[in-house]
N, C-alpha and C positions, 0 to 999 in steps of 0.2 A: 542157246549159246553155250558153248563148252569152254572151260577155262584153258588158257594157254600159259604154260610156265616154262621159263628159260633156266637151263642149268647155268651155274656161274661161268663156265667156260664159253657157252654159247653167247651169253650176254656180253662177255669180254670181246669175243670175236666181232659182234655187231658194233660195239662201241669203237673198236679199232677201225672197222670199215668206214663207219660214219666219219670218224676223225680224218681218215685218209682222204675221203671225198671232199671234205670241207677244206683241207689243205690244198687240194688240186684246184678248186674253184669255189669262191665264196657262195654260199647258198646250196651247193651241191650236196653237202652232208644233210641238210634239212630235207632236200628232195629224196635222198636215200631213206631217211627216217619216215617220210610220208609213205613211200612205197612199202616199207617194212610194216607200218601200221595197217595199211590196206590188206596186206597178206595175212596179218594176224586176224583181222576181221573175217576174211574169207575162211581161214582155218577154224575160227571159233564157230562160224555159222554152219560149216559143213566139212569137217576134217577128212571125211572119206572120199572127197572129190580128188584128193591128191594121190598120185600113184605110189604103190609100195615098190621100193627100189632094192631093198635088202632085208630079208627076213620080215620083220614087222615094221621096219623103218620106212617112213614116207618122206617124200620130197615136195616142198612147196617153193616154187620159183618166185623171185621178186620181179615185178614188171619194171622194165627199163634199166635194170641193173643185173649184172651177171652173177648173182648170188642165189644160193639155194639154202633153204633151212631144212634140216633133217630132223624129223620128229616121230614120236611114237604116240599111239592112243592108249592110254592106261585103261585098266578094267573099269574104273569109275568115270570114264570118258574124258578125263583131264588129258590134255596134250602136253607132252614134255619135249621141248626143243633141245636136242642133243648138241647140235652144231650148226654153224652158218659158214658155208664154204663158197669161195669164189669159183666160178665156172671152170677156170683153168687149173684148179687144184688136182693133184695126183689122185686118181680114183682109189689107189691102194691106201693112201693116207686116210681117205674118207672111211673106207671099210674097217680100218683098224680102230677107228673111233666108234663104230657102231657096235 
């Protein structure tokens, strides 16, 4: 298992998404968090299963939610999550963050 670390901005984006889902429907924020945790487990177990989408940045999609986590694998095998984007986010905005 490899450690997964979130940058402060990525953590903030995830919290905002979870809060938004919870406001939309009670319990939906919790389901978002469950999907997020399942993806973290998959990343931790085998980070190279996720495709490289820009230079060394990989994308991990959340199941059942239109969100992607963008991350890099560090030389020590730690994974750093750089961002969490909604699927409708402008691709140029994503690239500027990478």
